[in-house]
C-alpha positions in Angstrom: 0.0 0.0 0.0 1.1 3.5 -0.8 -0.2 6.7 0.7 0.5 10.3 -0.4 0.7 12.9 2.3 -0.3 16.4 1.2 0.0 19.5 3.2 0.6 23.2 2.6 2.1 24.1 6.0 2.7 22.2 9.3 2.7 24.4 12.4 5.7 23.7 14.7 3.2 22.5 17.4 1.9 19.9 14.9 5.3 18.6 13.7 5.4 15.8 16.4 1.9 14.6 15.3 3.0 14.6 11.6 6.1 12.7 12.5 4.1 10.2 14.5 1.8 9.6 11.5 4.8 8.8 9.2 6.2 6.4 11.9 2.8 4.7 12.3 2.5 4.1 8.5 6.1 2.8 8.3 5.5 0.5 11.3 2.5 -1.1 9.5 4.5 -1.6 6.3 2.8 1.3 4.4 4.9 3.4 2.0 4.3 7.1 2.4 5.4 9.9 0.1 5.1 13.7 0.6 3.4 15.8 -2.1 3.4 19.6 -2.2 1.8 22.3 -4.3 2.9 22.1 -7.9 4.1 18.5 -7.6 2.9 15.6 -9.8 0.8 13.1 -7.8 2.2 9.7 -8.5 -0.1 6.6 -8.4 -1.1 5.8 -4.8 -3.9 4.0 -2.9 -4.9 6.9 -0.8 -4.2 10.7 -0.5 -4.1 12.1 3.0 -4.9 15.8 3.2 -3.2 17.2 6.4 -4.6 20.6 7.5 -8.1 22.1 7.2 -10.8 22.2 4.6 -8.8 24.7 2.5 -6.0 22.1 2.3 -8.4 19.4 1.1 -9.9 21.7 -1.5 -6.4 22.3 -2.9 -6.1 18.6 -3.6 -8.2 19.3 -6.7 -5.0 20.7 -8.3 -3.7 17.1 -8.7 -6.6 16.1 -10.9 -4.6 17.3 -13.9 -1.6 15.1 -13.0 -3.3 11.8 -12.5 -5.1 11.2 -15.7 -8.1 12.5 -13.9 -9.9 9.2 -13.3 -9.6 7.3 -11.1 -8.4 9.8 -8.5 -7.3 8.2 -5.1 -9.7 8.5 -2.2 -8.9 11.5 0.1 -8.8 11.3 3.8 -8.9 14.8 5.5 -6.9 14.8 8.7 -7.7 17.9 10.7 -4.7 19.8 12.0 -6.7 23.0 12.3 -10.3 23.9 13.2 -13.2 21.5 12.8 -14.2 21.4 9.1 -16.9 19.9 7.0 -14.5 18.0 4.8 -11.7 16.9 7.3 -13.2 13.9 9.1 -10.5 12.8 11.7 -8.3 14.6 14.1 -4.7 14.0 15.2 -5.7 12.6 18.6 -5.8 8.9 17.6 -3.7 8.5 14.4 -2.8 4.9 15.1 -6.5 3.9 15.5 -7.3 5.8 12.3 -4.7 3.9 10.3 -5.8 0.6 11.8 -9.4 1.4 10.8 -8.3 2.2 7.3 -6.4 -1.1 7.0 -9.4 -3.0 8.4 -11.8 -1.3 5.9 -13.8 0.4 8.7 -14.7 3.4 6.6 -17.1 4.5 3.8 -16.5 6.5 0.6 -18.5 9.6 -0.3 -18.7 10.5 -4.0 -18.4 14.3 -4.3 -19.3 16.2 -7.4 -16.6 18.2 -9.2 -17.3 21.2 -11.4 -15.5 21.5 -14.8 -15.0 25.2 -15.7 -14.2 26.3 -19.2 -13.3 29.7 -20.5 -12.5 30.0 -24.2 -10.9 33.4 -24.0 -8.2 32.1 -21.7 -8.2 28.6 -23.2 -8.8 27.5 -19.7 -10.1 24.2 -18.3 -10.1 23.8 -14.5 -12.0 22.0 -11.7 -13.6 23.0 -8.5 -14.9 20.9 -5.6 -16.8 23.6 -3.7 -17.9 26.3 -6.1 -17.3 28.6 -9.0 -18.2 32.2 -8.7 -17.9 35.6 -10.5 -17.5 38.7 -8.3 -17.0 42.3 -9.1 -13.8 43.9 -7.9 -14.2 46.0 -4.8 -13.9 49.3 -6.6 -16.1 48.3 -9.6 -19.7 48.9 -10.2 -22.5 46.4 -10.0 -21.9 43.2 -12.0 -24.5 41.9 -14.4 -24.3 38.3 -15.3 -26.7 36.5 -17.6 -27.3 32.9 -16.5 -28.4 30.1 -18.8 -29.3 26.5 -17.9 -29.1 24.0 -20.8 -29.4 27.0 -23.2 -32.5 28.5 -21.5 -32.2 32.0 -20.2 -32.8 32.2 -16.4 -32.2 35.8 -15.5 -29.6 38.6 -15.4 -28.0 38.5 -11.9 -27.3 42.1 -11.0 -25.3 42.7 -7.8 -21.9 41.7 -6.5 -21.8 38.4 -8.4 -23.1 34.9 -8.7 -22.1 31.4 -7.3 -22.5 28.0 -8.7 -22.0 25.5 -5.9 -21.9 21.8 -5.6 -23.5 19.9 -2.7 -20.0 20.0 -1.0 -19.8 23.8 -1.5 -23.4 24.4 -0.4 -22.1 24.7 3.2 -19.4 27.2 2.2 -19.7 30.6 0.3 -23.2 29.8 -1.0 -24.5 29.2 2.5 -23.2 32.6 3.7 -25.1 34.2 0.8 -28.4 32.5 1.8 -28.1 29.3 -0.2 -29.6 26.0 0.9 -27.6 23.1 2.3 -27.5 20.1 -0.1 -26.7 16.6 1.0 -23.6 15.1 -0.9 -25.8 12.6 -2.8 -28.5 15.0 -3.8 -27.5 15.2 -7.5 -28.0 19.0 -7.6 -26.2 22.3 -8.1 -27.3 25.6 -6.6 -27.1 29.0 -8.3 -26.8 31.6 -5.6 -26.7 35.4 -6.1 -24.2 37.5 -4.2 -25.6 40.8 -2.9 -28.4 40.7 -5.4 -29.8 44.1 -6.5 -33.3 42.7 -6.8 -34.8 41.3 -3.5 -36.8 38.6 -5.3 -33.7 37.1 -7.0 -33.2 34.0 -4.9 -31.0 30.8 -5.0 -32.2 28.2 -7.4 -31.5 24.4 -7.4 -30.8 22.7 -10.8 -29.9 19.1 -11.6 -26.1 18.4 -11.8 -26.6 17.2 -15.4 -27.3 20.8 -16.4 -24.9 22.8 -18.6 -24.6 26.3 -17.1 -23.4 29.3 -18.9 -22.5 32.6 -17.2 -22.0 35.6 -19.4 -21.1 39.0 -18.0 -22.4 42.1 -19.6 -19.7 44.7 -20.3 -19.8 47.8 -18.1 -20.0 50.0 -21.1 -23.5 48.6 -21.8 -24.9 50.0 -18.6 -22.9 53.1 -17.7 -22.8 56.7 -18.7 -19.0 56.5 -18.9 -18.1 54.8 -22.3 -14.5 54.2 -21.4 -15.3 52.5 -18.1 -14.1 48.9 -17.7 -15.1 46.6 -15.0 -12.7 44.2 -13.1 -14.1 40.8 -12.5 -12.8 38.0 -10.3 -13.3 34.4 -11.1 -13.2 32.2 -8.0 -12.8 28.4 -8.1 -12.6 27.2 -4.5 -9.7 29.1 -3.0 -8.2 30.1 -6.3 -8.8 33.6 -7.8 -8.2 34.8 -11.3 -8.8 38.3 -12.8 -11.0 38.4 -15.9 -11.8 41.0 -18.5 -14.7 43.3 -18.5 -16.8 40.7 -20.4 -16.4 37.0 -20.1 -18.2 33.7 -20.9 -18.0 30.7 -18.6 -19.2 27.2 -19.2 -19.8 25.1 -16.0 -20.7 21.5 -16.0 -20.4 18.5 -13.7 -17.0 16.8 -14.4 -17.2 13.3 -15.9 -15.5 11.9 -12.7 -15.8 12.6 -9.0 -13.7 12.9 -5.9 -14.1 10.2 -3.2 -13.8 11.4 0.4 -13.2 8.9 3.1 -15.5 8.9 6.1 -14.6 6.9 9.1 -17.5 4.8 10.4 -18.1 7.1 13.4 -18.9 10.1 11.2 -21.3 11.2 8.6 -22.5 14.3 6.8 -25.2 15.2 9.4 -22.8 14.8 12.4 -20.4 17.2 10.6 -23.0 19.9 10.1 -24.4 19.5 13.6 -20.9 20.1 15.1 -19.9 22.9 12.7 -23.2 24.8 12.7 -23.9 24.0 16.4 -27.3 22.5 15.7 -29.2 20.8 18.6 -27.8 17.4 19.5 -30.4 16.1 21.9 -32.1 12.9 20.7 -35.4 11.7 22.2 -37.2 8.5 21.7 
């Protein structure tokens, strides 16, 4: 068995726990390799993401280096705050490895978004969400949204989000979007700071082809020379775009598999993170 260990930064206080993990794997005859940002992920049985949710989201960068499918299952080991995606802590690393070897876990299929932008010749992937947002100093952003070629609306405001079920508990949630279970088979389109009160989040099937087309600022301003700065967000990545852009967003033809140890599930994660009531009565 071979396990890749991915991290962006290990705090000095966490170095002993990381060293312990490496020693535990070696003691059980498991080969481990370290992978960092920009590396090529070599074939392995599992990918351990060591950090927080942001670290796990960054694992999507390796999709381009593995032939895309199959991608090794990811186990999020929490070296930070409690997250929705990281499922185990550093308190019982030996028990976690033993459970993994014994098969005491389940796999959750998580939707990936494929994002294409012809102007940049760009194809990229996102696990949480894709969004367009106006730059801080720019005027209101107008984005035409199409679903399977059908015009939905022009989203006027700060921007618009397309979120997967995984991302429904992230940026979309903070903008008033609904929580989707990982197996719901849906995407949610959520406005950011909508100019129109009645413009609300809408849920569409994840088989849909979404097109986001921004309207140039010169079409709705009295200043002909004005140009608007737009930010494209894909999980934690940010890219500046031109005044007008055209994005195509689809579900990727492959998914990411997250490892859940048998003591945890999606609902236990949101109860803990969102501090929902935990009392159970017969």
